[in-house]
N, C-alpha and C positions, 0 to 999 in steps of 0.2 A: 077617345080613350087615350090614345097616344099623347095628345096634347095635355091631358090631365096628369098623366104620369110624368111628363117632362116638367110641368109646372111644379109638381111635388118635388121633383129632383132639384129644381132651381131653388125652391123654398128651403130645402134642407142644406143647401150649399152654404159654407161659411163665407165671410168677406174675402178670404184668401183664395177661394176657388169658385169658379163660375162655370155654368154649362147652360146652353140654350138649345132650343129645338132645331134640328137640321131641316133644310128645305125638303129633302126626300132621303129616306133610308129604309132598307129592308128591315122587317121586324127582328130577324136574327142578328143582324149587325147592330141594330139599336140596342137589343138586349145585351149583347157582348160588350158594346161600348159603355153601357151603363155600369155593367159589372166592373169593367176596367177603371171607369171613373171612380166608382165607390172605393175600389182598392187603392187607387192613386190618392184619393182624399185621405184615406186612413193612414197611408204611409206619410203623407204631407203633415197630418196632424201629429204624428209620432216624431217628426223631424227626420225621417228617412227619405231625404229629398232625391237621391239617386233613383230609388225604387219608385217614388212618386212620378218622377219625370218619365221613367220607362212605361208606367201604366197610362199616363196621360197621352204619351205618343202612340201607344197601342190603341187607345180609344180613338184618337184622331185618325189613325189609319183606317179604322172601321167606319167612323162617321166624322167627316171633316168639319167639325164645329170650330169656328174661330176662337170661341171662349176656352177651348182646350189649349190652344196656343198661349192664351193669356195665363192659364194655370201653369203651364210649363215655364213661362217667363218668371212667374212668382216664385216657383220652386228654385229656379236658377239664382234668383236674387237672394233667396234665403241661404243658398249655399255660398253666397258671396262671389259668384261668378258674374262679375259686372259686365264684362264684354258680351258673354252669351245672353244674359238677361236683356241687355239693351237691344241686341239684334233680334231677339224673339219678341219683345214688346213692339218693335218696329214691324215685324212680320205680322203680328196681330192687327196693327193699325192698317196695314196694307190689305188684309183680308176683310176687315170690317171697320172702316174709318168712322162710322156713325153707330157702332155697336154700344151695347149697354154699359160696358166698362172702358169705352174708348177714352173718356176723360181721365180715368184713373191710369190707363196705359200712357197717355200723354204726360201726365204728372210724373210717372215713374221714369219715363224717358228723360225728362228734364232733370230729375234728381240724379239719375245715374250718369247722365252726361256731365253734370257738374262734378260729381264724385270722381268720374274718370279723368276730368281735366285737372282736378286738384291732387290726384294721386301722384305721388312721386315714385318713379321706378326705384325699386330697391336693388342696388348693385349686388350681383351674385358674387359672393366671396368664396373663392376656392380655398380649401384648407391646404396648407403646405404638404408636399408629398412626405410620406413617412420616411424617416431616416433610419438607416440600419446602423446600429452601433454594436460592435463586438466587444463584449466584456470578457476580459481575460484576467486570470490571477496574476498579480505582479510576481515577477521572478524573485526567488529568495536572494537576498544579498549574497554576493559571492565573496567568500573569504579569500584573501590573498594568501599565497604560500608563505609570505614573510610572517603573517600573523600566526599561521599554524606552527611555523618553526619557532617563533618567539614563545608561544605557549608551551610547546614541547620542551624547550630549553629551560624555561622557568620551572616547570614541573620537575624536570630532571635535577636541577640545582637544588630545589627544595628537598627532594628525596635524598640526594647525596648528603646534604647538610644535616638532615634528620638522622641518617644512619651514622654520620660522623659524630654527632653529638651523643647519640645513644652509646656508641662504642667508647667515646671519651668518658662518659660518666660511668660506664660499666667497668672500665679498666682502672679507673682511679680509686675505686672502693677496695678496701683490703679483702682479701679472699679468705674465706672461712671454709672449713670442711662442710660437707653436706650435713653432718650430724651436730656440728658445733652449736648451732643456734636452736636446734630442735630439742625440746624437752619431751622425753618419752616417759621417763619414770620420775617420780619425785626424788629429789636428791636424798641420799641416805647420809645420816650424820656419822661421822667416823669412818667413813669409807674412803 
């Protein structure tokens, strides 16, 4: 029965995930590992690779199947963690060099090794440190004392000239009595 359940599990696995029967495992560990594998596969299919890796690692801790290591490597590769994936594929090949996905693991090791050799390290560019700039209002232009004196003298001269002109015009007019120019009553003839 255990073999039939494992075969069914293998048949349901996608090409991205693989699991095989362990040599020996307790029924409790086997059941818990299957549950972890299913959860990891679901996370993998959703693109939640960190969670998938955690579930595959938990399943491997319960039942040390080399195929679970392959699944971990596949998720790391999907995360674009080339160094980790390469190391994990190699670990799988050490555990099961003639395993059912050993050829695929070797192919991925070759692909990742080539990608790693062609990858150019991107230099880390540090941003310049922030510069502190104090912004202050510019000081108002200072008026010199000479300017103030010149303005005051000019105003004084204009005022004195205005008063002098007003007095000059006022004094040059003939004086009339206060009532001379006012007409209060119409003039009476014969008076």
